[in-house]
N, C-alpha and C positions, 0 to 999 in steps of 0.2 A: 209550312215553313218553320224550321226550328228558331227558337228565340236566340237573339244575339247577345253579345256582351252588354250592350246598351240596355236591351230589354231586361237582362238579369239585374243590372244595377238599379233600374227603375223599380223592379219588383222588390229588391232588398230595401230601397228607400221608402216604398209604400208600407213596408213592414216596420219601418222605423229602425232598421238594422244598419249600423255604421260599419263600414269596411274601409280598408285602405288597399290600394292597388299599385303595384310597381310594374312598369313595362320593361321588357327585356327582349333580346333576340329569341326566336323560337326555341323551345326546349322540348326534346322528344323522349328523353329518358331521365331517370333519377340521377344518373351520373352527370348529365348535362346541367341539371338544376342545382347540384351540390356546389357549383361554382358561386352561387349567390348566397350561400349560408351566412356570411358575415353581414349581409344587408337586411335579411328578413328573419326576424325572430319567430319562434313558435314551432309547432309540429308541422312537418311537411309531409305531404301525402303521396302514396302510391296507390293506384287504382286498378282493380281487376275486373273486367267485364266478362262475366262467365255465364254459361248456359248448361243446363242439364239435358238429359235425353228426351224429356217431355217438353222441350222448348220453354222452360221457365228460365227467366233471366235474373241475374244478380249483379249488383254493383258493390264490390267489396272495397272499402277504403281503409287503408292501413297507413301506418307511419312509413316513411321512405326507406328505412332500414329494416323493416319487419321481414321476418321469414314466414312464409305461408306454405303449408303442406297441401298442394293441390290434389293429392291422392286421398286426403282425409277431410278437406274442408266441407265437402258436401254433407257430412254428418253434422257439422256445426251450424250450417246456414239453412238447413231444411230443404236441400235439393233432393229430387227424386232419385238421382243417381250420381255417379261421379260427374264432375264438371269439366268442361273444356272452355277455351276462350271463345267468346262470341265473335261472329263474323263482322268485319268493318261495316257492311251494308246494314246489319241490324243495330250496330252502335250508332250509326247516323240516323236510322229510323226511330230508335227509341230514345236516345239521349242527345241527338243533334250535334254530335262531335265526331271527329275523326281520330284514328289511332294517333297517339302522341299528345292528344289533347283531352283524354279521358279525365273526368273530374266529377266530384260529388255534386257540383253545381249543375251538371247535366240532367239531374233528376227533374229539374224544372221543365224539361222538354217531354218528360214521360207522362203525358196527360191522361193516358189510359191505365196508368198504374200497373204496367206490365213488368216493371223491374223492382225487385226487392233490394232495398238498400241495407247494407250492413256496414256499420262503423266499428272499427276495432276499438276495444276498451282502452288499450294502451295509448292509442292516438288521442282519444277523447280525454285523457288525463291532462293534456296540454290546455292552457287557458286560451291559447290562440291557435287556430288551424289555418294552414295555407294551402290554397288550391288554385288551379287555373280557372279563370272566369269565362269558360266556354271557348277559350283560345289559349294556345300554348305560348303566346307572345306577352303574357302578363301573369302575375301572381297576385291573388287577392287574399288578404288576411282578414279573418272573421273570428269573433269570440266563439268558443266552443258552444256555449249556451245559445248564442244566436244562430249557429249552424243548425242546431236542433230545431229552433223556431222556424228557420227557413224550410228545412225538410218537411216539417209538419204542415206548413202553409202550402206546400205543393200537393198535399193530400197523401203523402207517404208516411209510413212509420219509420222512426229513426231507431232501428234495431242496433243496440250496442252490445256486441258480443266479443269475447276473447277468441280471436281467430288467428293471431300470430303466435309464433313459437317464442 
């Protein structure tokens, strides 16, 4: 069973990480979420769940306005081949979320460490990062340094790379 939003919040609290969460109607796209910009400060995320031909999976988290060259990104993230979007079934199996709710926080559900997380350097220049807390009906704000602590506490490396144009 994937972790829930409540499980995520409990895990963050155990780590001593303070976050703030704002509830809102379901948001499925960056365009949907841009309506909240006046209310939530910080860097807002766009997430790409990708796979290569050898079934290596990647979660690439960039700023909402970032431009990512999907024909070239495999060279930057260490993929074995060009990448494509991962199937919704694998998204649920590995990160415990559905399309439209993909989030850096989903890494908490990747207990077997099958997903390589890549955080875009430009996004991480923000002091606060905003992401869905395993549901697209809320946005959680977390300090960038605390996001790194969270990722490492899940057993993943927080690879910070320049992947956006």
